PLY file of the C-alpha trace (Angstrom):
ply
format ascii 1.0
element vertex 255
property float x
property float y
property float z
element edge 254
property int vertex1
property int vertex2
end_header
0.66 11.46 6.61
-2.48 10.48 4.70
-5.92 10.83 6.21
-8.73 8.60 5.05
-11.86 8.98 6.94
-11.09 7.97 10.61
-7.58 6.76 9.76
-4.27 8.65 9.63
-1.63 6.65 7.81
2.06 6.91 7.58
2.20 4.21 4.87
0.67 5.00 1.41
0.56 1.44 0.33
-2.85 -0.40 0.90
-2.98 -4.15 0.26
-5.61 -6.86 -0.07
-6.11 -10.16 1.66
-6.95 -12.40 -1.33
-5.15 -14.80 -3.65
-2.39 -15.70 -1.18
-1.10 -19.23 -0.75
-2.18 -19.22 2.87
-2.79 -16.95 5.74
0.61 -17.21 6.86
1.93 -15.79 3.48
-0.59 -13.10 3.53
0.52 -11.93 7.12
4.23 -11.99 6.07
3.32 -9.90 2.97
1.40 -7.40 5.11
4.43 -7.17 7.45
6.83 -6.69 4.50
4.72 -4.11 2.74
4.54 -1.85 5.82
0.83 -1.39 5.22
-1.35 0.12 7.75
-4.74 -0.50 5.86
-5.83 -3.72 4.20
-9.01 -4.48 2.24
-11.31 -7.24 3.37
-14.22 -8.49 1.06
-17.27 -8.49 3.26
-18.49 -11.35 1.45
-15.43 -13.36 2.39
-15.55 -12.64 6.10
-17.03 -15.76 7.93
-17.60 -14.70 11.42
-18.73 -18.16 12.42
-15.34 -19.74 11.24
-13.53 -21.65 14.03
-10.68 -19.73 15.76
-7.72 -19.45 13.39
-9.64 -20.27 10.18
-10.96 -16.83 9.25
-9.04 -14.00 7.43
-9.59 -11.56 10.37
-7.64 -14.04 12.66
-4.52 -13.31 10.64
-4.43 -9.63 10.40
-2.32 -7.84 13.00
-5.10 -5.37 14.27
-2.59 -3.66 16.56
-0.81 -2.29 13.46
-3.30 -2.63 10.56
-6.83 -1.28 10.10
-9.52 -2.80 7.94
-11.04 -1.32 4.79
-14.09 -3.33 4.18
-15.12 -3.49 0.51
-18.25 -4.41 -1.41
-16.58 -6.61 -3.87
-18.95 -8.74 -5.85
-21.79 -6.21 -5.76
-23.49 -5.39 -9.06
-26.27 -2.92 -8.00
-26.23 0.06 -5.69
-28.72 -1.69 -3.56
-26.40 -4.70 -3.00
-23.45 -2.40 -2.34
-25.29 -0.33 0.21
-26.72 -3.37 2.11
-23.18 -4.93 2.12
-21.62 -1.77 3.48
-24.25 -1.48 6.24
-23.50 -5.13 7.08
-19.86 -4.37 7.42
-20.40 -1.37 9.60
-22.58 -3.62 11.96
-20.18 -6.55 11.97
-16.77 -4.76 11.97
-17.61 -1.50 13.83
-16.16 0.85 11.14
-17.85 3.45 8.84
-15.14 3.45 6.22
-15.85 1.41 3.13
-14.24 0.77 -0.32
-17.17 0.93 -2.75
-17.39 -1.30 -5.54
-20.35 -1.64 -7.99
-19.25 -3.77 -10.89
-20.83 -3.18 -14.26
-19.40 -6.01 -16.45
-18.43 -9.55 -15.74
-15.63 -9.79 -18.19
-13.69 -6.72 -17.56
-14.91 -6.06 -13.89
-15.09 -2.50 -14.91
-17.13 -0.47 -12.37
-20.60 0.89 -13.17
-20.30 4.62 -13.03
-23.94 5.33 -12.66
-24.40 2.67 -9.98
-21.27 3.83 -8.14
-22.40 7.47 -8.04
-25.88 6.35 -6.71
-24.42 4.15 -3.98
-21.99 6.77 -3.03
-24.69 9.31 -2.42
-26.60 7.03 -0.36
-23.60 5.79 1.77
-22.35 9.40 2.29
-25.71 10.53 3.43
-25.73 7.52 5.85
-22.49 8.68 7.43
-19.95 6.46 5.78
-16.41 7.40 4.70
-16.57 6.39 1.25
-13.76 5.30 -1.04
-15.22 4.48 -4.48
-13.38 2.34 -7.00
-14.06 3.89 -10.35
-12.82 4.28 -13.90
-10.02 6.84 -14.66
-12.76 9.44 -15.74
-11.78 12.86 -14.46
-15.47 14.04 -14.49
-16.69 10.96 -12.64
-14.03 11.54 -10.08
-14.96 15.20 -9.61
-18.76 14.24 -9.15
-17.62 11.62 -6.59
-15.60 14.27 -4.64
-18.55 16.74 -4.79
-20.74 14.07 -3.41
-18.64 13.93 -0.20
-16.35 10.86 -0.84
-13.27 10.88 1.26
-11.12 9.74 -1.72
-11.44 8.58 -5.35
-9.86 5.27 -6.44
-9.36 5.28 -10.18
-8.13 2.05 -11.91
-4.83 1.95 -13.69
-5.89 -1.00 -15.78
-8.40 -3.86 -15.29
-8.37 -5.64 -11.95
-5.68 -8.41 -11.73
-4.40 -7.55 -15.24
-0.92 -6.41 -14.17
-0.93 -4.20 -17.25
0.36 -1.05 -15.24
-0.78 2.45 -15.84
-2.56 2.67 -19.20
-3.64 6.29 -19.13
-1.21 8.54 -17.19
-2.76 11.63 -18.59
-6.14 11.06 -17.06
-4.54 10.41 -13.62
-2.69 13.66 -13.96
-6.06 15.45 -14.81
-7.75 13.86 -11.85
-5.00 14.97 -9.57
-5.69 18.57 -10.78
-9.40 18.40 -10.49
-10.09 16.84 -7.10
-8.84 17.99 -3.85
-9.40 14.79 -1.98
-6.93 11.96 -1.97
-6.47 9.98 -5.25
-5.67 6.29 -4.73
-4.59 4.40 -7.76
-6.44 0.97 -7.63
-6.17 -2.07 -9.89
-3.86 -3.05 -12.67
-0.51 -2.45 -10.92
1.95 -5.27 -11.92
5.32 -4.54 -10.50
7.17 -1.89 -8.45
7.80 0.49 -11.33
4.10 0.86 -11.91
3.55 1.80 -8.30
6.39 4.30 -8.49
4.98 5.94 -11.50
1.42 6.06 -9.97
2.98 8.06 -7.05
5.01 10.23 -9.45
1.79 11.30 -11.13
0.46 12.57 -7.96
-1.30 9.60 -6.31
-1.67 9.82 -2.58
-1.53 6.09 -2.28
-1.67 2.96 -4.32
-3.86 -0.12 -3.55
-2.80 -3.64 -4.83
-3.47 -7.20 -4.22
-2.67 -9.59 -7.20
0.70 -7.87 -7.97
1.98 -9.05 -4.50
0.06 -12.29 -4.25
0.71 -13.56 -7.66
4.43 -12.84 -7.73
6.96 -15.65 -7.74
8.20 -14.41 -4.37
5.20 -12.43 -2.71
7.16 -11.30 0.26
10.06 -9.86 -1.83
7.50 -8.06 -4.11
5.71 -6.66 -1.11
9.16 -5.20 0.09
9.72 -3.84 -3.41
6.24 -2.14 -3.56
6.90 -0.63 -0.05
10.10 1.09 -1.34
8.48 2.00 -4.74
5.68 3.87 -3.21
8.00 5.87 -0.95
10.37 6.63 -3.91
7.55 7.70 -6.04
6.09 9.91 -3.41
9.57 11.58 -2.82
9.99 12.10 -6.49
6.57 13.70 -7.06
7.38 16.14 -4.05
10.82 16.90 -5.54
9.50 17.84 -8.92
11.17 16.23 -11.86
13.39 18.13 -14.29
11.89 19.41 -17.65
11.98 16.89 -20.55
13.98 18.30 -23.61
14.30 17.15 -27.06
18.05 17.65 -27.30
21.05 17.04 -25.01
22.09 19.60 -22.39
25.51 19.45 -20.99
25.54 18.55 -17.31
28.82 20.42 -16.83
28.98 24.15 -17.36
31.06 25.13 -20.49
31.92 28.65 -19.05
35.41 28.92 -17.72
36.56 25.46 -18.95
40.36 24.95 -19.53
41.48 26.02 -23.03
38.18 28.01 -23.53
0 1
1 2
2 3
3 4
4 5
5 6
6 7
7 8
8 9
9 10
10 11
11 12
12 13
13 14
14 15
15 16
16 17
17 18
18 19
19 20
20 21
21 22
22 23
23 24
24 25
25 26
26 27
27 28
28 29
29 30
30 31
31 32
32 33
33 34
34 35
35 36
36 37
37 38
38 39
39 40
40 41
41 42
42 43
43 44
44 45
45 46
46 47
47 48
48 49
49 50
50 51
51 52
52 53
53 54
54 55
55 56
56 57
57 58
58 59
59 60
60 61
61 62
62 63
63 64
64 65
65 66
66 67
67 68
68 69
69 70
70 71
71 72
72 73
73 74
74 75
75 76
76 77
77 78
78 79
79 80
80 81
81 82
82 83
83 84
84 85
85 86
86 87
87 88
88 89
89 90
90 91
91 92
92 93
93 94
94 95
95 96
96 97
97 98
98 99
99 100
100 101
101 102
102 103
103 104
104 105
105 106
106 107
107 108
108 109
109 110
110 111
111 112
112 113
113 114
114 115
115 116
116 117
117 118
118 119
119 120
120 121
121 122
122 123
123 124
124 125
125 126
126 127
127 128
128 129
129 130
130 131
131 132
132 133
133 134
134 135
135 136
136 137
137 138
138 139
139 140
140 141
141 142
142 143
143 144
144 145
145 146
146 147
147 148
148 149
149 150
150 151
151 152
152 153
153 154
154 155
155 156
156 157
157 158
158 159
159 160
160 161
161 162
162 163
163 164
164 165
165 166
166 167
167 168
168 169
169 170
170 171
171 172
172 173
173 174
174 175
175 176
176 177
177 178
178 179
179 180
180 181
181 182
182 183
183 184
184 185
185 186
186 187
187 188
188 189
189 190
190 191
191 192
192 193
193 194
194 195
195 196
196 197
197 198
198 199
199 200
200 201
201 202
202 203
203 204
204 205
205 206
206 207
207 208
208 209
209 210
210 211
211 212
212 213
213 214
214 215
215 216
216 217
217 218
218 219
219 220
220 221
221 222
222 223
223 224
224 225
225 226
226 227
227 228
228 229
229 230
230 231
231 232
232 233
233 234
234 235
235 236
236 237
237 238
238 239
239 240
240 241
241 242
242 243
243 244
244 245
245 246
246 247
247 248
248 249
249 250
250 251
251 252
252 253
253 254
């Protein structure tokens, strides 16, 4: 089980709500993925939308909890204000913190993320910050009191997979809170590798929504996360330069 703030989850796959062809496809992907937590951009939630026309109308709230995010915020002030709005509107104190520092790469602003995290933790939020794969930054976010860190695997929406597995392994060793790999996953093998490196969960959106068959990809991601977590717990065999016989040579016939 995975505990993130007020939520205890059996699924370690967190998915998004954007880029789908329509709400029906989104809901089908949520079901196929087995997710129990989905991100919702607070700037996309239209509480005045007619019934059936808003994203919240198409999330199975009996099975799935909301993870509001501050996507589109470029300053700590904007992020804090957006999070406070989300707490008021959605009645939850958990938030995925995003403070973007660059328009082209959408890399997070490390200094701005730290500042916003401090303020939100002090205000009683359960903060999950999206950040670069910087072990020192992740340790500082953990020290502040964040309930998880969310280092990127690659730029948002790039599908490049995990670019720096060494940093993720170091982060896993340095922080005691959950590590959620966020952004850059492209296919099921990327998700499995993230989990094998010690991630507690993987968050993705485009990898599912932009697939040729999003529902099939959501199913693949579900199994990849499970397999990767099992492999991490099992402990992989040592890597060797030369071959090692898998059958014993002692006592063989004719020996």
